[in-house]
C-alpha positions in Angstrom: 0.0 0.0 0.1 2.9 2.4 0.7 4.4 1.5 -2.8 0.9 2.3 -4.3 0.7 5.6 -2.5 4.2 6.5 -3.9 3.3 5.4 -7.5 0.1 7.5 -7.6 1.8 10.5 -6.2 4.5 10.4 -8.9 1.8 10.0 -11.5 0.0 13.1 -10.1 3.3 15.1 -10.5 3.5 13.9 -14.2 -0.2 14.8 -14.7 0.3 18.3 -13.2 3.2 18.8 -15.8 1.0 17.8 -18.7 -2.3 19.3 -17.6 -1.7 22.7 -19.3 -1.0 21.0 -22.8 -3.4 18.0 -22.8 -7.1 17.4 -21.9 -8.0 15.2 -19.1 -9.6 12.8 -21.6 -6.5 12.5 -23.6 -4.3 11.9 -20.5 -6.6 9.1 -19.4 -6.4 7.5 -22.8 -2.6 7.7 -23.0 -2.4 6.3 -19.5 -4.4 3.2 -20.5 -2.4 2.8 -23.7 0.7 2.8 -21.8 -0.6 0.3 -19.3 -1.8 -2.0 -22.0 1.8 -1.9 -23.6 3.2 -3.4 -20.4 0.5 -5.9 -20.1 0.3 -7.3 -23.6 3.5 -9.4 -23.2 2.0 -11.2 -20.2 -1.1 -12.0 -22.4 1.1 -12.9 -25.4 3.2 -15.3 -23.2 0.4 -17.0 -21.5 -2.2 -16.9 -24.2 -5.7 -15.3 -24.4 -7.0 -18.0 -22.0 -5.2 -16.1 -19.1 -7.9 -13.5 -19.3 -10.6 -16.0 -18.6 -13.0 -14.8 -15.9 -16.4 -15.6 -14.4 -16.9 -12.1 -13.0 -16.8 -9.9 -16.0 -19.6 -7.6 -15.0 -17.7 -6.6 -11.8 -14.7 -6.0 -14.0 -16.9 -3.5 -16.1 -18.2 -1.8 -13.0 -14.8 -1.4 -11.6 -13.5 0.0 -15.0 -16.3 2.6 -15.0 -15.6 3.6 -11.4 -11.9 3.8 -12.2 -12.5 6.0 -15.3 -14.7 8.4 -13.4 -12.1 8.5 -10.6 -9.3 9.0 -13.0 -11.1 11.9 -14.7 -11.7 13.6 -11.4 -8.1 13.0 -10.3 -6.5 14.4 -13.3 -8.7 17.5 -13.1 -8.1 18.0 -9.4 -4.3 17.9 -9.6 -4.5 20.5 -12.2 -6.4 22.9 -10.1 -5.1 22.5 -6.5 -1.7 21.8 -4.9 -0.7 18.0 -4.9 -0.4 17.9 -1.2 -3.9 19.3 -0.7 -5.3 16.9 -3.2 -3.6 14.0 -1.5 -5.0 15.1 2.0 -8.5 15.4 0.6 -8.1 12.0 -1.0 -8.0 10.5 2.5 -11.7 10.4 2.3 -11.1 7.3 0.3 -10.1 5.1 3.3 -13.2 6.3 5.0 -15.5 5.2 2.3 -13.6 2.1 1.7 -14.1 1.0 5.2 -17.8 1.8 5.0 -18.3 0.0 1.7 -16.2 -3.0 3.1 -18.6 -3.3 6.1 -21.9 -2.6 4.0 -21.2 -4.6 0.9 -18.5 -7.1 1.7 -19.8 -7.9 5.2 -16.7 -7.1 7.1 -17.6 -6.7 10.7 -17.7 -3.4 12.6 -18.6 -2.3 16.1 -19.0 1.0 17.8 -15.2 1.6 18.1 -14.8 1.3 14.2 -17.7 3.5 13.6 -16.5 6.1 16.2 -13.0 6.0 14.4 -14.8 6.7 11.0 -16.6 9.7 12.5 -13.3 11.2 13.8 -11.7 10.6 10.4 -14.6 12.4 8.6 -14.1 15.3 11.1 -10.4 15.4 10.0 -11.7 15.7 6.3 -13.8 18.7 7.4 -10.8 20.3 9.0 -9.0 20.1 5.7 -11.9 21.5 3.8 -13.1 24.1 6.4 -16.4 24.8 4.8 -17.6 28.2 5.5 -14.0 29.4 6.2 -12.6 29.1 2.8 -13.9 28.9 -0.7 -14.6 25.3 -1.8 -13.6 25.2 -5.5 -14.3 22.5 -8.2 -10.7 21.1 -7.7 -11.5 20.3 -4.1 -14.8 18.7 -5.1 -13.1 16.7 -7.8 -10.5 15.4 -5.1 -13.3 14.3 -2.9 -15.3 12.7 -5.9 -11.9 10.9 -6.6 -11.8 9.4 -3.0 -15.5 8.1 -3.2 -15.2 6.6 -6.6 -11.8 4.9 -5.9 -13.4 3.5 -2.6 -15.9 1.8 -5.0 -12.9 0.6 -7.1 -11.3 -0.9 -4.0 -14.4 -2.7 -3.0 -14.7 -4.2 -6.5 -10.9 -5.3 -6.2 -11.6 -7.0 -3.1 -14.3 -9.1 -4.6 -12.4 -9.7 -7.8 -9.3 -10.9 -6.0 -11.2 -14.0 -4.7 -11.3 -15.3 -8.3 -8.8 -13.4 -10.4 -5.1 -12.7 -10.1 -3.9 -9.2 -9.7 -2.4 -9.2 -13.2 -5.7 -10.2 -14.8 -7.6 -7.6 -12.8 -5.2 -4.8 -13.9 -5.3 -6.0 -17.5 -9.0 -5.9 -17.7 -9.4 -2.3 -16.3 -6.6 -1.1 -18.6 -8.3 -2.5 -21.7 -11.7 -1.3 -20.7 -10.3 2.1 -19.8 -8.8 2.3 -23.3 -12.3 1.7 -24.8 -14.1 4.2 -22.4 -11.5 7.0 -23.1 -11.0 6.7 -26.8 -14.0 8.7 -28.0 -13.5 11.6 -25.6 -9.7 11.6 -26.3 -10.4 11.9 -30.0 -12.5 15.0 -29.6 -9.9 16.7 -27.6 -6.7 15.3 -29.0 -3.5 17.2 -29.1 -0.5 15.5 -30.9 2.2 14.7 -28.2 5.4 16.5 -28.2 8.7 14.5 -27.9 9.7 16.6 -25.0 6.6 15.4 -23.1 7.5 11.8 -23.7 9.0 11.1 -20.3 6.1 12.7 -18.3 3.5 10.9 -20.5 5.4 7.6 -20.0 5.5 8.4 -16.1 1.8 8.9 -16.0 1.1 5.4 -17.3 4.0 3.7 -15.6 3.6 5.1 -12.1 -0.1 4.8 -12.1 0.2 1.2 -13.3 2.6 0.5 -10.5 0.2 2.0 -7.9 -2.7 0.0 -9.3 -0.8 -3.3 -9.2 0.4 -2.6 -5.7 -2.9 -1.6 -4.3 -4.6 -4.6 -6.0 -2.1 -6.9 -4.3 -2.5 -5.2 -1.0 -6.3 -5.6 -0.9 -6.0 -9.1 -2.2 -3.9 -10.2 1.0 -5.7 -8.3 3.7 -9.0 -6.7 4.7 -9.5 -3.3 3.0 -10.0 -1.6 6.3 -6.7 -2.8 7.5 -4.4 -1.9 4.6 -6.0 1.5 3.7 -4.5 3.5 6.5 -1.0 2.7 5.2 -1.8 4.8 2.3 -1.4 7.9 4.5 2.3 7.8 3.8 1.7 9.4 0.5 0.9 12.8 2.1 4.6 13.1 3.2 5.6 12.1 -0.3 3.3 14.5 -1.9 4.3 17.5 0.2 8.0 17.0 -0.3 7.7 16.5 -4.1 5.1 19.4 -4.4 7.6 21.6 -2.6 10.7 20.6 -4.6 9.0 20.5 -8.1 6.3 23.2 -7.9 7.2 25.2 -4.9 3.8 24.3 -3.3 3.3 24.3 0.5 0.3 23.2 2.6 -1.2 25.1 5.4 -1.5 23.9 9.0 -5.1 22.9 8.6 -4.2 20.3 5.9 -1.7 18.7 8.2 -4.0 18.7 11.2 -6.8 17.2 9.3 -4.6 14.5 7.9 -3.1 13.7 11.2 -6.7 13.3 12.7 -7.6 11.0 10.0 -4.5 9.0 10.4 -4.9 8.7 14.1 -8.5 7.5 13.7 -7.5 4.8 11.0 -4.6 3.6 13.4 -7.1 3.2 16.1 -9.0 0.8 13.9 -5.7 -1.0 13.1 -4.9 -1.5 16.8 -8.2 -3.1 17.6 -8.1 -5.1 14.4 -4.9 -6.7 15.6 -6.6 -7.5 19.1 -9.4 -9.0 17.2 -11.8 -6.4 18.3 -14.0 -3.8 16.3 
């Protein structure tokens, strides 16, 4: 999960670099195209039969949620500082835990629900509604978290029958299909100078996607999600070095509140409580 957070943060940095020249739809298309370029050797080596699945509808739902989340993600990082986006994305573990309990049947008691409430309060500290203007970039970051929480829930279900490689392969192929038409309408011929950043969007996002799929496959979603909080430090450091961005104290306080609430859940999970 820590590796996944690092991969997604680096993908966000590459996206920010490209956002002024390319549309969100085209970035999503190029990301999917690069992912497929890495996945095709696996399919060619093992044959098309490796893609056999009995849960294709869930793959399709997961791909739809991923596409929506990616569009919100790419828009958000083009509008607000990367560290602020990362902090707001911490709403994702909250909703992942909720969906894991409501859909996957993972058990929860008063302590877990209380921790979720505290984590949500942390998100409100970051947003500070009524004290600062909530722009579309912030709302897109929140939407990204909610949509990716649905993705995580789908991945947990898919991991019971399909390998991480197959799960990533299906979402990449379906994402290419979903993004092809919008990308065509807003297409800009890529410049050679942008090649490394374009490659970085695809490679780092694919790394993050594979790592998070493996993490959720081997442990309950509500246990592994809090480790994603390490990405705030990475985002803050990279955002400061590359873009000269800095986060205010409320972003760090809110993130700390969410982290403490999630760590509380982990402690009681280890003790077998809820």
